[in-house]
PLY file of the C-alpha trace (Angstrom):
ply
format ascii 1.0
element vertex 291
property float x
property float y
property float z
element edge 290
property int vertex1
property int vertex2
end_header
59.51 50.64 23.92
57.83 47.23 23.87
59.68 46.16 26.90
58.28 49.22 28.89
54.64 48.63 27.54
53.71 46.08 30.24
54.93 48.37 33.06
53.16 51.41 31.66
50.00 49.33 31.27
50.35 48.18 34.94
50.66 51.81 36.06
47.51 52.75 34.21
48.57 56.31 33.45
45.05 57.04 31.72
43.62 56.79 35.28
45.64 59.92 36.33
42.73 61.79 34.96
41.06 61.16 38.27
43.53 63.53 39.94
41.30 66.17 38.28
39.16 65.82 41.42
42.13 67.52 43.29
41.46 70.69 41.21
37.94 71.16 42.17
38.79 73.40 45.17
41.19 75.50 42.91
38.33 76.05 40.40
35.32 76.72 42.73
37.41 78.41 45.42
38.51 81.13 42.91
42.22 80.36 43.82
43.68 79.96 40.34
45.17 83.47 40.42
47.47 82.48 43.48
50.63 80.89 42.23
51.60 79.29 45.42
48.25 77.57 45.73
48.29 76.51 42.17
51.85 74.97 42.68
50.58 73.10 45.83
47.63 71.73 44.07
49.63 70.54 41.17
52.01 68.77 43.59
49.07 67.19 45.29
47.55 66.01 42.02
50.87 64.57 40.95
51.28 62.88 44.37
47.85 61.24 44.01
48.60 60.10 40.44
51.64 58.17 41.50
49.93 56.91 44.63
46.99 55.70 42.57
49.49 53.85 40.28
51.08 52.11 43.25
47.65 51.21 44.55
46.70 49.76 41.14
49.77 47.60 41.12
48.99 46.30 44.60
45.35 45.62 43.71
46.37 43.75 40.56
48.82 41.70 42.68
46.02 40.76 44.97
43.57 40.11 42.22
45.78 38.38 39.67
44.20 34.99 40.13
40.61 36.32 39.93
41.62 38.53 36.90
42.41 35.44 34.89
38.72 34.54 34.97
37.73 37.94 33.48
37.50 38.32 29.67
39.49 41.56 29.65
41.38 41.70 32.88
43.12 38.42 32.14
45.22 40.45 29.64
46.66 42.65 32.49
50.50 42.47 32.99
50.29 40.41 36.14
47.54 38.17 35.37
49.08 37.37 31.98
52.58 36.96 33.46
54.05 39.81 31.45
55.34 41.35 34.70
56.70 39.40 37.62
55.62 39.83 41.29
59.13 41.19 42.23
59.06 43.67 39.35
55.59 44.83 40.36
56.51 45.27 44.01
59.60 47.34 43.09
57.57 49.48 40.71
54.95 50.13 43.38
57.43 51.06 45.96
59.13 53.66 43.75
55.74 55.26 42.78
54.69 55.43 46.47
58.08 56.92 47.61
57.76 59.72 44.91
54.10 60.12 45.72
55.02 60.76 49.49
57.79 63.06 48.40
55.53 65.14 46.28
52.80 65.14 48.88
55.31 66.52 51.47
56.34 69.25 49.17
52.65 70.29 48.89
51.98 70.27 52.69
52.05 68.07 55.70
48.21 67.79 55.41
48.37 66.48 51.86
51.06 64.07 52.99
48.56 62.67 55.72
45.77 62.50 53.16
47.81 60.63 50.69
48.99 58.27 53.37
45.40 57.73 54.41
44.52 56.98 50.84
47.28 54.37 50.62
46.47 52.74 53.81
42.72 52.67 52.96
43.48 50.86 49.67
45.88 48.35 51.43
42.87 47.59 53.73
40.71 47.29 50.83
43.06 44.93 48.92
43.50 42.84 52.00
39.94 42.12 52.58
37.52 44.99 52.70
36.82 44.75 48.96
35.05 41.60 49.81
32.48 43.47 52.10
29.35 44.36 50.09
28.54 48.02 49.81
31.50 49.04 51.88
33.66 48.14 48.99
31.95 50.88 46.84
32.15 53.35 49.67
35.87 52.78 49.90
36.26 53.47 46.08
34.25 56.66 46.74
36.50 57.67 49.65
39.45 57.56 47.25
37.92 60.27 45.14
36.79 62.29 48.28
40.34 62.24 49.66
41.57 63.79 46.27
39.01 66.60 46.74
40.22 67.17 50.41
43.81 67.22 49.27
43.11 69.97 46.85
40.96 72.00 49.42
41.82 71.39 53.17
45.35 70.11 52.03
46.27 73.65 50.60
44.20 75.82 52.81
41.00 76.14 50.72
37.79 75.80 52.50
35.80 72.96 50.90
32.04 73.53 49.98
29.81 71.27 51.68
27.60 71.23 48.69
30.53 70.10 46.43
31.59 67.45 48.86
27.98 66.03 48.81
27.93 66.19 44.91
31.31 64.43 44.93
30.23 61.65 47.23
27.11 60.92 45.27
28.80 61.04 41.86
31.64 58.69 43.02
29.15 56.32 44.60
27.35 56.27 41.24
30.55 55.55 39.49
31.44 52.72 42.09
28.06 50.99 41.76
28.29 51.32 37.92
31.57 49.68 38.10
30.18 46.70 39.86
27.39 46.48 37.41
29.72 46.50 34.58
31.62 43.58 36.15
28.30 41.64 36.34
27.60 42.41 32.75
30.90 41.13 31.64
31.06 37.87 33.61
27.54 36.76 32.78
26.67 35.12 36.10
30.23 34.12 37.09
31.01 37.25 39.15
32.06 35.40 42.19
34.86 33.67 40.29
36.48 36.98 39.52
35.45 39.12 42.60
33.96 37.39 45.63
31.77 40.33 46.58
29.85 40.19 43.22
28.01 37.08 44.75
26.40 39.56 47.14
25.18 41.96 44.32
22.63 41.47 41.69
21.53 43.53 38.66
18.24 44.70 40.33
20.02 45.83 43.53
22.79 47.59 41.62
20.35 49.29 39.31
18.46 50.75 42.15
21.62 51.94 43.98
22.83 53.44 40.68
19.53 55.33 40.14
19.48 56.61 43.73
23.04 57.97 43.39
22.60 59.39 39.93
19.49 61.28 41.03
21.15 62.48 44.15
24.17 63.75 42.36
21.97 65.75 39.76
19.70 67.16 42.42
22.48 68.11 44.78
24.61 69.78 42.05
21.47 71.61 40.77
20.65 72.81 44.20
24.33 73.95 44.77
24.17 76.05 41.58
21.24 78.02 42.69
21.99 78.28 46.53
22.26 81.75 48.01
25.76 80.75 49.24
26.94 79.93 45.77
25.48 83.02 44.10
27.05 85.23 46.73
30.44 83.50 46.52
30.65 83.42 42.71
28.77 86.57 41.83
26.61 84.86 39.37
23.30 82.89 39.31
24.07 81.29 35.94
25.78 78.24 37.10
22.44 76.58 36.64
23.25 76.49 32.87
25.93 73.92 33.68
23.40 71.37 34.85
22.46 70.24 31.42
25.95 68.96 30.76
26.01 67.00 34.03
22.64 65.44 33.33
23.69 64.50 29.76
27.11 63.09 30.99
25.42 60.84 33.72
22.73 59.67 31.16
25.36 58.97 28.54
27.37 56.90 31.13
24.24 54.86 31.91
23.84 54.27 28.14
27.31 53.00 27.84
26.85 50.78 30.83
23.64 49.20 29.68
23.94 49.27 25.80
27.73 49.46 24.95
29.23 47.19 27.54
30.96 50.19 29.37
30.80 51.56 32.81
33.74 49.65 34.35
36.28 52.31 33.69
35.22 56.05 34.13
38.59 57.42 33.02
38.60 55.42 29.78
34.87 56.44 29.04
35.78 60.06 29.64
38.95 59.82 27.37
37.45 57.65 24.64
33.76 58.52 24.28
33.08 61.61 22.33
29.87 62.31 24.03
31.37 62.02 27.52
34.22 64.24 26.51
31.95 66.73 24.88
29.78 66.92 28.05
32.73 67.52 30.30
34.31 69.96 28.05
31.07 71.88 27.75
30.66 71.74 31.55
34.26 72.82 32.16
34.22 75.62 29.50
30.95 77.06 30.86
32.10 76.91 34.45
35.44 78.85 33.58
33.68 81.38 31.63
31.04 82.12 34.36
33.53 82.06 37.25
36.27 84.07 35.39
34.04 87.06 34.71
0 1
1 2
2 3
3 4
4 5
5 6
6 7
7 8
8 9
9 10
10 11
11 12
12 13
13 14
14 15
15 16
16 17
17 18
18 19
19 20
20 21
21 22
22 23
23 24
24 25
25 26
26 27
27 28
28 29
29 30
30 31
31 32
32 33
33 34
34 35
35 36
36 37
37 38
38 39
39 40
40 41
41 42
42 43
43 44
44 45
45 46
46 47
47 48
48 49
49 50
50 51
51 52
52 53
53 54
54 55
55 56
56 57
57 58
58 59
59 60
60 61
61 62
62 63
63 64
64 65
65 66
66 67
67 68
68 69
69 70
70 71
71 72
72 73
73 74
74 75
75 76
76 77
77 78
78 79
79 80
80 81
81 82
82 83
83 84
84 85
85 86
86 87
87 88
88 89
89 90
90 91
91 92
92 93
93 94
94 95
95 96
96 97
97 98
98 99
99 100
100 101
101 102
102 103
103 104
104 105
105 106
106 107
107 108
108 109
109 110
110 111
111 112
112 113
113 114
114 115
115 116
116 117
117 118
118 119
119 120
120 121
121 122
122 123
123 124
124 125
125 126
126 127
127 128
128 129
129 130
130 131
131 132
132 133
133 134
134 135
135 136
136 137
137 138
138 139
139 140
140 141
141 142
142 143
143 144
144 145
145 146
146 147
147 148
148 149
149 150
150 151
151 152
152 153
153 154
154 155
155 156
156 157
157 158
158 159
159 160
160 161
161 162
162 163
163 164
164 165
165 166
166 167
167 168
168 169
169 170
170 171
171 172
172 173
173 174
174 175
175 176
176 177
177 178
178 179
179 180
180 181
181 182
182 183
183 184
184 185
185 186
186 187
187 188
188 189
189 190
190 191
191 192
192 193
193 194
194 195
195 196
196 197
197 198
198 199
199 200
200 201
201 202
202 203
203 204
204 205
205 206
206 207
207 208
208 209
209 210
210 211
211 212
212 213
213 214
214 215
215 216
216 217
217 218
218 219
219 220
220 221
221 222
222 223
223 224
224 225
225 226
226 227
227 228
228 229
229 230
230 231
231 232
232 233
233 234
234 235
235 236
236 237
237 238
238 239
239 240
240 241
241 242
242 243
243 244
244 245
245 246
246 247
247 248
248 249
249 250
250 251
251 252
252 253
253 254
254 255
255 256
256 257
257 258
258 259
259 260
260 261
261 262
262 263
263 264
264 265
265 266
266 267
267 268
268 269
269 270
270 271
271 272
272 273
273 274
274 275
275 276
276 277
277 278
278 279
279 280
280 281
281 282
282 283
283 284
284 285
285 286
286 287
287 288
288 289
289 290
């Protein structure tokens, strides 16, 4: 098992939790009772999980020199030399082939979305990650493509409100990631990631604040909009807003007081408060929409 550990670490299976964005349309589109749609969404989520793993491998290949300057990332399999470049390329190739096969099984649209995700991330690794602000928008686009795969990709019309909420939330997470990197590197950000020389704590804190406030306001307005009430048959989704606010505030606390914020998937899985906020939100939404 020890021989497999570096490869599993390289694939970052804990990041597969991000494929949860694929299920947003299934939940808020009241489509969970349609077996064919559920099957397509599951296939799309699996495709994105494997595609994401392939992308992480490629990113780690491109960043391995810079990662050696980071106090935590220097322990990654490629940066530490536990996995060779040839082995990493082979692993990424296998993951991407399976991702495309699963996406094809879901629908042609899902296949095109997964291909777009892969190409976007190749462009990111090849140089767009060095363009200030655009780098975070590309990170956000990866999440938005997951939402589109679980909506347009399987024939569910996406809510404009939820697309807006998703955009602001993922921008918040992206800028928080950059802030966490600055925190960890203590003024040596450019040695790890060139674009960090173009960011500073004051700018990032302002961007994080704008995106956090926008996400909370847009989600709150979504829950009370006439369109939402008519579609879901309830005006009680407003009671899920406190969970969203608490989750965002907790994330900010982890970022500024606990050295977190660099990995939203790890925060969700490892922090009891984050897990509780998400669990409370999810349970309340399921109860309200399932009535």
